[in-house]
C-alpha positions in Angstrom: -69.2 -81.1 -62.1 -67.3 -82.1 -65.2 -66.8 -80.8 -68.8 -68.4 -82.5 -71.8 -67.2 -81.7 -75.3 -70.2 -81.3 -77.7 -68.8 -80.0 -81.1 -65.8 -77.9 -82.0 -66.0 -74.8 -79.7 -69.2 -75.8 -77.9 -68.9 -77.6 -74.6 -71.1 -78.2 -71.6 -70.8 -78.4 -67.9 -72.6 -81.4 -66.5 -74.9 -80.0 -63.8 -77.0 -81.7 -61.2 -80.1 -82.1 -63.5 -79.1 -80.5 -66.8 -76.3 -79.7 -69.2 -75.1 -76.1 -69.1 -73.6 -75.4 -72.5 -71.1 -72.8 -73.3 -69.3 -71.5 -76.4 -65.6 -70.8 -76.3 -64.7 -67.4 -77.6 -61.0 -68.0 -76.8 -59.2 -70.5 -74.6 -60.4 -68.7 -71.6 -63.4 -66.5 -72.6 -66.8 -68.2 -72.9 -70.5 -67.4 -73.4 -72.8 -69.5 -71.2 -76.1 -70.8 -72.4 -78.2 -70.9 -69.2 -76.8 -71.3 -65.7 -78.3 -74.1 -63.8 -79.9 -74.3 -60.3 -78.7 -71.9 -57.6 -78.8 -74.5 -54.8 -77.3 -77.5 -56.5 -75.1 -76.1 -59.4 -73.6 -72.9 -58.1 -70.7 -74.3 -56.2 -69.8 -76.9 -58.8 -70.1 -74.5 -61.7 -67.9 -71.9 -60.0 -65.3 -74.4 -59.2 -65.3 -75.8 -62.7 -64.9 -72.3 -64.2 -62.0 -71.5 -61.9 -60.3 -74.9 -62.3 -60.2 -74.6 -66.1 -59.5 -70.8 -66.2 -62.8 -70.0 -67.9 -64.3 -66.6 -67.7 -67.9 -65.9 -68.7 -68.1 -62.8 -71.0 -71.8 -63.1 -71.5 -74.9 -65.3 -70.6 -77.7 -66.3 -73.0 -80.7 -67.4 -71.0 -83.3 -69.6 -72.8 -86.2 -69.1 -70.5 -87.2 -68.0 -67.0 -87.4 -71.4 -65.1 -85.4 -71.6 -61.9 -83.2 -74.4 -63.2 -82.0 -72.3 -66.1 -81.6 -68.8 -64.6 -80.6 -69.8 -61.0 -77.0 -68.5 -61.3 -77.4 -65.8 -63.9 -77.4 -62.8 -61.5 -74.7 -64.4 -59.4 -72.4 -64.9 -62.4 -73.0 -61.3 -63.5 -72.0 -60.0 -60.2 -68.9 -62.3 -60.0 -67.6 -61.8 -63.6 -69.3 -58.6 -64.8 -70.9 -60.4 -67.8 -74.1 -59.2 -69.4 -77.3 -61.3 -69.5 -79.3 -61.6 -72.7 -82.8 -63.1 -72.6 -86.0 -63.3 -74.7 -88.2 -60.4 -74.0 -91.2 -62.4 -72.6 -88.9 -64.5 -70.4 -87.0 -61.4 -69.2 -90.2 -59.8 -68.1 -91.1 -62.9 -66.1 -87.7 -62.6 -64.3 -88.1 -58.9 -63.7 -89.6 -59.3 -60.2 -91.2 -61.9 -57.8 -94.7 -60.9 -58.8 -94.0 -61.7 -62.5 -91.9 -64.8 -61.6 -95.0 -66.3 -60.1 -96.3 -66.9 -63.6 -94.0 -69.9 -63.7 -95.4 -71.4 -60.5 -98.9 -70.0 -60.2 -100.1 -72.2 -57.3 -97.4 -70.9 -55.0 -98.1 -67.8 -52.9 -96.2 -64.6 -53.5 -94.5 -64.9 -50.2 -93.3 -68.4 -51.1 -92.0 -67.2 -54.4 -90.0 -64.4 -52.7 -88.5 -66.8 -50.2 -87.7 -69.6 -52.6 -86.3 -67.6 -55.5 -84.4 -64.6 -54.2 -81.7 -64.9 -57.0 -83.9 -65.7 -59.9 -85.4 -62.3 -60.3 -83.2 -59.8 -62.1 -83.2 -57.3 -65.0 -81.6 -58.5 -68.2 -79.0 -56.4 -70.0 -80.1 -57.4 -73.5 -83.7 -58.1 -74.5 -84.0 -60.5 -77.5 -87.0 -59.7 -79.8 -89.0 -62.8 -80.9 -88.9 -61.6 -84.5 -85.2 -61.7 -85.2 -83.1 -64.7 -86.3 -79.7 -63.9 -84.9 -78.0 -62.0 -82.1 -74.6 -60.4 -82.2 -73.3 -60.9 -78.7 -69.8 -60.8 -77.2 -68.3 -60.2 -80.6 -69.9 -63.3 -82.3 -73.2 -64.2 -83.9 -75.6 -66.6 -82.4 -78.6 -68.0 -84.3 -82.0 -67.8 -82.6 -84.6 -70.5 -82.5 -88.0 -69.4 -81.1 -89.2 -72.5 -79.1 -92.4 -71.4 -77.3 -94.6 -74.0 -75.7 -92.6 -75.3 -72.7 -92.7 -71.7 -71.6 -94.2 -68.6 -73.2 -91.1 -67.2 -74.8 -88.5 -70.0 -74.7 -85.7 -69.6 -77.2 -82.9 -71.9 -78.3 -79.5 -70.8 -79.7 -77.2 -71.9 -82.5 -73.6 -71.3 -81.6 -71.2 -69.9 -84.2 -69.9 -73.5 -84.8 -73.5 -74.6 -85.8 -74.4 -76.5 -82.6 -78.1 -76.1 -81.6 -79.0 -75.7 -77.9 -82.7 -76.6 -77.7 -83.2 -75.9 -74.0 -86.3 -77.7 -72.7 -88.1 -78.1 -76.0 -87.2 -81.8 -76.1 -86.3 -84.3 -73.4 -83.7 -87.1 -73.6 -84.7 -90.8 -73.2 -83.9 -91.0 -69.5 -86.1 -88.0 -68.6 -88.9 -89.2 -70.8 -89.0 -92.5 -68.8 -89.2 -90.6 -65.5 -91.6 -87.7 -66.0 -95.2 -88.1 -64.8 -96.7 -85.0 -66.4 -95.3 -82.9 -69.3 -93.8 -79.6 -68.1 -95.3 -77.7 -71.0 -97.3 -74.5 -70.7 -98.9 -74.6 -74.2 -98.9 -78.2 -75.4 -100.4 -77.6 -78.8 -97.9 -75.0 -79.6 -95.1 -77.1 -78.2 -96.1 -80.0 -80.5 -96.0 -77.7 -83.5 -92.6 -76.4 -82.6 -91.3 -80.0 -82.2 -92.5 -80.8 -85.6 -90.8 -77.7 -87.1 -87.4 -78.9 -85.7 -87.4 -81.8 -88.2 -86.1 -79.3 -90.8 -83.2 -78.1 -88.6 -79.8 -79.3 -89.9 -77.0 -79.0 -87.3 -74.0 -81.2 -86.5 -75.1 -81.6 -82.9 -78.1 -80.8 -80.7 -77.9 -80.2 -76.9 -81.0 -81.0 -74.9 -80.9 -79.4 -71.5 -82.1 -82.4 -69.7 -79.6 -84.1 -70.2 -78.4 -85.3 -73.6 -76.4 -84.4 -76.7 -77.5 -86.0 -80.0 -76.7 -85.8 -83.7 -80.1 -86.9 -85.0 -83.3 -85.2 -83.9 -86.1 -87.2 -85.6 -86.1 -90.2 -83.1 -86.0 -87.7 -80.2 -88.9 -85.7 -81.7 -90.9 -88.9 -82.2 -90.3 -90.1 -78.7 -91.3 -86.7 -77.2 -94.5 -86.4 -79.2 -95.5 -90.0 -78.3 -94.8 -89.4 -74.6 -97.1 -86.3 -74.5 -100.0 -88.2 -76.2 -99.4 -91.1 -73.9 -99.7 -88.9 -70.8 -102.9 -87.3 -72.3 -104.4 -90.8 -72.7 -103.4 -91.8 -69.2 -104.8 -88.7 -67.7 -108.1 -89.2 -69.6 -108.3 -92.8 -68.5 -108.8 -91.8 -64.8 -111.4 -89.2 -65.4 -114.9 -89.9 -64.1 -117.6 -87.6 -65.4 -118.3 -84.7 -63.0 -114.9 -84.7 -61.3 -113.4 -81.4 -60.1 -109.8 -80.6 -61.0 -108.7 -81.7 -57.5 -110.5 -85.0 -57.8 -109.2 -85.7 -61.2 -105.6 -84.8 -60.2 -105.9 -87.0 -57.1 -107.1 -89.9 -59.1 -104.2 -89.4 -61.6 -101.6 -89.2 -58.8 -102.9 -92.5 -57.3 -102.8 -94.1 -60.7 -99.3 -93.0 -61.5 -97.8 -93.3 -58.0 -97.1 -89.6 -57.5 -96.4 -89.3 -53.8 -94.8 -86.1 -52.6 -95.3 -83.8 -49.6 -92.9 -81.1 -50.9 -94.8 -77.9 -51.5 -92.8 -77.0 -54.6 -93.2 -80.4 -56.2 -96.9 -80.3 -55.5 -97.2 -76.9 -57.1 -95.4 -78.1 -60.2 -97.6 -81.2 -60.4 -100.7 -79.0 -60.1 -99.5 -76.6 -62.8 -98.6 -79.4 -65.2 -101.9 -81.1 -64.6 -103.7 -77.9 -65.4 -101.8 -77.4 -68.7 -102.4 -81.0 -69.8 -106.1 -81.0 -68.9 -106.6 -77.7 -70.7 -105.0 -79.2 -73.8 -107.5 -82.1 -73.6 -110.3 -79.6 -73.4 -109.0 -77.7 -76.4 -108.6 -80.9 -78.3 -112.3 -81.7 -77.7 -111.6 -84.8 -75.7 -112.8 -83.4 -72.4 -115.8 -81.1 -71.7 -115.5 -78.4 -69.1 -118.6 -77.5 -67.1 -119.1 -74.9 -64.4 -121.2 -75.7 -61.3 -121.5 -72.3 -59.7 -117.8 -71.4 -59.2 -116.6 -75.0 -59.4 -115.2 -76.4 -62.6 -116.1 -80.0 -63.5 -114.8 -82.2 -66.2 -116.3 -85.0 -68.3 -115.2 -87.1 -71.2 -116.6 -86.3 -74.6 
């Protein structure tokens, strides 16, 4: 893992799949913005902190997905630093039963075995109706970014850098993803549009980019979501069940995986995208006894 300078006192650790930003309070004391994945980032992040003499004094978590909260509880134990998190997301992290809201197709037993470190109680709960947080002796701006997850929040560091978490993807990730990882697509699109008025010297996108201009990124993300919606719609034959529709889409897009976790994420993302198409009036949802069937409008 290596360091990446973003702007003034905002830096990032380059993790396995994401940037892990942090704000320097002093030469040694920092506030982390998210913490990466437990399995793939912990060893490298710990080594990086120790090598550069950096000590976390606090952690701001944007949302409750495993690749953002994976090392929060571990770092709190190691460094004694408090964790602050949006109220909705903190509730999801409170225990394994709530955490299943992120991965609803996995069993409770699977959640408990896969995510033993991702469930914890936050020290500070961030209300969705405030615009700043005084934390570790400095003031962070707050950016409500619901859509990707129910209560995702971005942060503006004291030097003006905006961390947008998973609200927007960089170009490499947009080329690779098969289905949007977005819980509430209509809301996410509205939030993306609202970011056009944001004026910051630099923007950190968790996966895995830092940019100075947002409009091209917003345009690309919105276009990608609509493209995936069209592609999903193109393989729908009237009367298909959800499983049949998803199977047809996976065949069309070359989605081949036998990993239970990846399968669960694919199923979840399909459900959110298909629900959006229903809400948009492009797909009709019918019920055949207890079986849901879909058809084009």
